N, C-alpha and C positions, 0 to 999 in steps of 0.2 A: 158587584161593588158598586153601591149609591153614593155618588159624590153631594157631599152636606155641608155646609158652610153654619160655625158656629153660630149664636144666637146673644146679641147684644146685653153685656148687664150693665148696671152703672156703677159709679164707683163705690157707694153706698154696701157693697156686697164685701160680706167679711169672708176668710177663709173657713170653710166651715170643718169641723171636726169628725176627726176619721180615726179609725183604728186598722189598718189592714196590714196581710202578711208580707214580710217581703222575703220575694221568690228565693232568694240566693240565700239566708238564714232562717224561713218561719217564723221570725225574731216578729210579733205584732208591734207595728210603730204608728203611733199617731200624727195628728198636723203638727204638733209643738213639738216633736223627734224632729222633722223636715224642715221646720223652721230655721231661716240664716237670720243674721244680726243685719244686715243690710238688706234683704227681701226673701222672697221665697218664689222659686219656678215650680208649677206643679203641669205636667205634660202628661194629656191624656193617649196613651198609645197603647199599640199590641205589636205583635210581630208580623202578622201576614200581611196587614197592610202597605200598598205599594206606595202610600202617600209618606208613610212613618219611614218605610225604609230609606225612602229618596235623602231624607233628610236626616237618618241618624250619624253619618259623618261629621255634618257640622253641626246638630248637637251635641257632639260629643267635645269639640273645639269649644263649643260655649259654653260647656259645663266647669271643662279645664280651665277655662279664662277666667271664668266669673266665680267659682268656688271659692277658689283663695281670695276672693273680696268681700267672702263675707254673707255671700249668697246660698240657701241652698235649694236643694233640687229632688225632686221626687217625679217619676213616672209611674201612674197609676193606668191598668189595663183591668176593663168591667166587661169586656167581650163573653159572652157564653160559649165557653170553655168546651159544653157538649155539644156545640152545630158547631164551632170553629175550635178545634182540636190544636192546631197551631199556635192558638191561644191561652193554651192551659199554662198551668203556675210551672209545671216540668218545663216547658217548650221554652217560655219566657228566662227561665232560668239558664237555660242554653245561650241565650241570646245575649243576655248579661254577662254571663261568663267569660263568652266568645269574642264579645266585642268589647271589653273590659270597662261597663258603665261606673263612674264614678260615683253615681248615684243611685239609692236603691229602687228598684221597678218593685209596684205593692199589686198585690191581685185584691181586684176588687168584686169578690165572688156574687155577692147578694147585690150588686150596681148600686148599691145606696148611696156612695161617695158620688158615683158619678151623675146620681138625680139629683144630689145635693149641690155639686158644683152645677146643675146646667149643663152638664156638659154632654156633646151630639156628636162628634168626633171625632176622627185619630188623623194626623195629631191636632191637640188643642192646647194649647198656649195661654197659662195663667200666671200672672206677675201680681203676686203682693207687697204692701210696703213691710216694712218692722211693725206696725201697728196692723199689720195683719188685713189690711185694708186692700180690694181690688185696686192696681194701677194699673195694667194691662192686661187684656183682654183679646190674642188677636193670634195671628199667623206668623212664623219666622220670618217668612221671605214669599217673594211672588213667584218663589220655582216649582212648578207641579212635574211629574213625570211626564217626560215626552215634550214639555213648552218651551225648549230649549235656552230658557233661562239660568243662570248659575245659581246652585245655592250658598249661601252668603250669610243669611241670619240678619239681613240689613235692620229691619223691622223690632225682633226681640233684641238685639245687641243694643241700638238704638235708645227700647224703651229700659235697659237696665245701665245703660249709662247717663240717661237722665234719672230713672231714679238715683242712683247712686251721685249723682252729682245734687239731689235735691232739687230738681226742677218738675216742673208740671207734667204731668203726662201726656204723651206724644198725642197729636190730633191730626189729622184722623188715625183710627184703629183698623185695622182692615181683618174681616174676621179668619178664623181658621178655614182651611178646608180642605177636607179628607172622605176617608170611607165612613159610613154612619156607626156609632157603637151598636154592637149584635145582641141586639136587648132579648132578655127571656120572654 
């Protein structure tokens, strides 16, 4: 596991287009399909990363709280499944169904979506406004496995509340931190 932090992106960054298969249905979903009327949350994640495992319960709470408020959510896994079989579409499907994810988990086999997003780690959070402009790119909160800080999603929730209220993006935005994406 190589600890990696996300790279800063500007507010002019636009939600990249993609068409990726949903691991639970095999149906291809586009960026447009994943967008919500209030905004869109894209999370780069995987099944085996301890940083992702650590935040999943609270991530599911966040999704359940904000999906009814018009936010779209999608998880994208871009890890090389040949080297990390726990991140294969079949294993991701087991995770999605077993944890009752209320949003699609998409598999980026070519890793092009990860490149287009400039994603580097799992979990990595992107929040886009209704015009598909980047509003927030950073961590869920300051908790990591073993640091003793409770998982609250305070940073992600703060961004979603501010966006919903029509406020300026939160500042500062702390980078996401987790395992590096396993590139081919």
